[in-house]
N, C-alpha and C positions, 0 to 999 in steps of 0.2 A: 731619177734622170741622170744621165752621164754628162757631167759638165766639162769633161776634158776636151781641150782644144784639139783640132785635127793636127795642128802643128804649133808647138809652143813659140810664142813671139815675145820679144821684150818691147813693151810699150812705155814710152816716156811721156808723162803729162807735165806740161809747163803751165803752172797756174800762179796767180799773184799771191793767193793765200791758201790756207788749209782750214779745216773745221776747228782746230784748236786755237787758231788766231782769234784774238778778241774782236776783230772786225770781220770775221768769217760769216758767210750767210748761205743762202740757198744754192748758189752756184758751186760753192765748195762742197756742200752735201752731195750735189749731183756728181761732181768729179770723183769723190771718194767712194760713193756707192757703186758707180759704174766701174771704177778701177777694181773694187772688191769683187764684182761679178766677173771681171776678166781673169782675176787670179783664180776664182773658182773653176774657170774653164781651162786652167793649166798654163796661163800666161804669166810671165814675170812683169810686174808693173812697178815703175818708179815715179814718184811725184816730186818734182822740184818746185819749191815755193819760197817765199820770203821767210827769213828767220824772225822769231819773236820770243818774248820771255816765257810764254806759256808752253813751249815745246822744245825738245832737245834738237841739236843739229842733225842727228841721224836717228831714225826711228822706224820700226816695223809695226804696223797697226795689227789689230786683232784679225783683220781680214787678209793679212799677208802683203799689204801694200808698203813698199819701202818709201819713206819720206826723207828727202834731203832738204834742209832749210838753209838757204844761202842768201846773203845780202839783206837789204832792208826794203822798205816800202817802194823805193824807186830803183835802187841798185840791183834788185833781184833780176832785172832783165839782162844787165851786163854779166852778173854772176852766172846766170843760166848759160849764156853763150860760152863763157870761159870754162865752166864745169863740163859742158858738153865736149868742147874741143880737147880738154885735158883727158877726158875719158876716151874719146875717139882715138887720139894719137897715143894713148897709154902713157901719159906723163906720170910715172910713179905708181906704186902698187895701190895706194889709196884710191887714185882716180879710177883704175881698172876695176877695183873691187866695188866701189860705190856706184859707178855709173856704167862703164863699159860702152858697148856700141848698140844702141836701141835699133829695133827693126822699124818701128813707126813712132813718130812724134805727134802728140796731140797738143797743139798750140792753142791755149785757152785765151781768147781775145776778150778781155774785160775792158773794152774801150781801147786799150793799148795792147797790141799783140807783142809777142816775144821776138818777132822778126827772124824766126828760125830758118825761114827760107833763104836768108842771106848767107848762112854758114853751114847748114846741114844738108848733106846729100843723102837724105833719107826721106821716105814718104812722110808728108805732113798733112794731118787732118786739122782743119781750123774749126774750133768749137766756139760758137758765138751764142751766148744766152739771149742777149738783146742789144739793140742799137742805142747808143747813148746820146743821140741828137739833143734831146730835151735836158739831159743831165749836165752836160759840159758847162753851160752858163751858170748853173746852180752851185757847182762844187769848185769852180775856178774863176779867176778874173777874166775879163773880156779877151785879152790877147792869148792867154794860155788856153782858154776855151776854144778859140778859133783854131789854134794849133792842134789841140787834141782832136777836134772834129775833122780836121784835114787828115791827120794820121789815120783815124778810123774809117773815114768815108772815101778817101782817095788813095793814100799810100798803101794801106793794108789790102784794099781791094785789088790793087795792081800786083802787089807782091805775092798774094795767095791765089791769083787768078786761075792757076792750073791745079789747085788743090781740091780735095774733097772737103766740103763744109758739112758741119753738123749743127743743128740748132734744136731748140726744145719746143717750138711752137710754129704754127702756120703764120702767125703775125710777124715773127722775126724773119721767117723765110721770105715773106713778101717784101719786107724792108730791105733785105739783102739783095733781092732781085732788082728793086728800085735803084740800089747803089751800083749795080752792074755785075753782080754775081750771076753766072748762068744757072737757071733753075734746075737743070739736070745735074748740077754738082752739089745740090743741097739736099741733105736727108734730115728728116725730123725724127728725133728719138726723145720721146716725152720723159719727164721725170717719173719715177716711181713714187710710191708713198709707203711708209711703214704702217702696218696695221697695229692697232692698240694691243698691247700685250697684257693689259690688266682690264678687269671689268670697268665700264665707264663710271666716272664719279657722278654723284647726284647733282643735278642742277642747283645752283644757288637759289635760296628762297626769294631774294630780291633781284631785280633786273641787273644783269652783268654783261659786260663787253670785254673782249680780249683782243690785243693786237700783238703779233709776233714780228720781230724784225730788228734790223740794225737802227740805231738812233742817229740817223743822218738826214739832212734836209729833204732829199728826194723821196724818202719813205713817207713823208708828210704825216708824221705822228701828230703834228699840231692840228690837223683836220680832225683826228679822232678826239683830241682834247676839247676842241671847240664844240664838237658834237655833243659831248657829255654836258658841257655848260649850257648848250641850247635846250637840252632835254631834261635838265635837272628839276625844273618845276613840274613837268609832266610826270616824271618818275622819281619821286623823292629818294628812293633807296638805290638809285642807279650808281654803279661803280665801273671803273675801267682798270684792267691790269695791262700794263705795257711790259712785255717780256723781251729783253734784248739790251744791248749796251752799245755805246758809241759816243762820239765827241759832242753831239748835239744835245745830250741829256740836260746840261745846266740851263740851256735856253728853254727846253720843254718844261722843266720844273718851274722856271720863272713864269712861263705862260700860265701854267695851272694855278700858280699863286695869284697872278693878276686877275684871273677869272674866278677866284675864290672857290676853287674846287679841289684843293690839295687833299681834302679828306675823301674825295671820290676817286682819285687817280693814284694807283700804286705802281711804282717803278720796281719791277721784280729783278731787273738785271739778267744775268745769264741764268738759264734754267736747264736742268737735266732733261733727258728725253722723257722720263717718267713724270716729272713736274709739268712738262709741256703738255703731255697727254691729259693730265688732270685738269689743267687750266682750260684746255679746249673742250673737254667733255662737261665741265661744270658751268661754263659760260653760256649765256643765252644766244649771243650772236658774236661772230668774229668779224674784225674790221681789217680791210686791206686798202687803205687810201693812197697807196704808193703811186707816184707819177708814172712809173714804167716798171714792168716786170717781164722777164723773158717767158716765164711760165706762171708762177704763183704757187710755189710749193706749200706755203702756209695755208692756202685755200683748200688744197686737197687733204692736207693734214687735218684741218678742221672738219672737212667733210667726212673723213674716216672716223671721226669722233661723233658724227651725227649733228654737227653744228653748222648752220648756214652762214654764209659770208656776204658782206656788203662791200663792193669795190667800185671802181670807176670804169666806164666805157673808155676806149681809146688808150688803155694802159698796157698795151702789149698782149701778152699771153694770158692775162687774167680772164679774158672772155672765153678761153678754152679750158681753163682750170675749173670754171664753174659754168653751169647752164643757167642763163639768165631767166629768172622767174620760176625755175625748177629747183635748183640747189642753192640759190642765192640771188642777190639783186645787184644790178649794175646801175650806177648813178651817172649823171651827166655833169652836174655842178655840185659845189659843196652844199648848197641848200638842199638839193635833191638827195645828196648822200644822207644828210640829217633826216630828211623826211622818210627815206627808205629804212633807216635804222628804227625810227619811231614806229613805222608800220609793223615791222617784225616784233618789236618788243611788246606791242599792244595786241598781237594776235597769236596766242599760244598754239592754236590748231595749225595755222599756216607754218609757224616755226617748226613744229614737230614734223609736219609733212615734208618740208624742205630738208630737214635734217636727215630723215630716212632716205629721201631721194639722193642726198649727197653721199650717204654710205654706199649706195648701189653704184652711183656714177664714178666714185673714186676707186672702186674695187678693180676697175679695168687697168689702172695705172700701177704697175708693179716693177720693182727693181730687177727681178730676173728677166722680165720681158725687155726692159731697157738694156740690160747687159747683153742679151742675145742679139739684139739689133746692133749694138755698138761693136760686138765681137765680129759680126759679119762685115762691118765697114773696115775694121782693122785688118781682117784677112784679105779683103779686096785691095786695100792700100799696100799691104806687104807684098802681094803678088803682082802688083802693077809694075811696068817698066821703071827702072831706077831713074829718079829725077835728077836733073842737073841743077847746080847752084846758079842763081840768077847772075848773069853777066852784069858788071865786070868782076864779080866776086868769084874767086877760083879756089876757095878752100874745099876740101873733100867733104 
């Protein structure tokens, strides 16, 4: 297949993190895999994100994506604006070489947008993985949470009202419409999933669970730990592997100790792609107790390994990443979550049937398909009439 673009475009992604960031997650995987697909189609792609100790200031990935790491956890937003303006006006050879003038900007709104519509007279695509309504009160105090929600639900909706939106699930699309985004401005480009590159690992002889994700409160790893404690008497050999890292880990370790199951819960930290595939294929059931997901990348990754997942109803795109009762099970309450995990652990025939159905279901989600769809949106944005900067902002 010829992946060359009809016309090469320079696409600038503005994202809070990248995949090498210790706090990176599924949204960063999405951005970089789609960016890599755009490069395959002949485009120049730059990702500007926050700096961190695990990556250099300037890098080109194996997929050909240029990464600029600037600013910190919060200052990246200001540094993105300054870097863009320096590159646009050509302030110095470094600015011109590192950024230049992009044809299209993809503003990744992870709760807080980069506000690129205020300073960039370039087509802007707003990429929203999910709405953070439920998460603001969990990660911030009451006043900061209200401000964050106002920015996401009011300010951003107004600033990007004329932009093309992209999201990863129908659930997020519907929430955006509720907030006031015109439905005809929203396109859905699902996540892809990487197929296993090695033969699947043998299932563990004793019941085993796995959970992948950042160790932060809204991922609700504590639910997975309490599930293990609740099922310990029924399944004496039951274990849980938690793969991921984050600032909530000390609390989770304390919880496991309080429940007297430290010997059953292993915190694996960061895992490589191969290690992840091994964990998913050897585990009996995967857990996704997250409060909210735009899509549920770990669910389709587990499905590709033939492992069914238990997750929650009303958690955003997870209801699309799995087919309830076919490739996994969706719970309503925490007790229901535990009951559904118990059901799958106790029924090997049903587990195997769901795992095979999950392999088939997830095969439809590929990164080349996602890249093709995203490339079409980039071309449409690049050829649309030039936007104006929102008044009273008059920068080019």
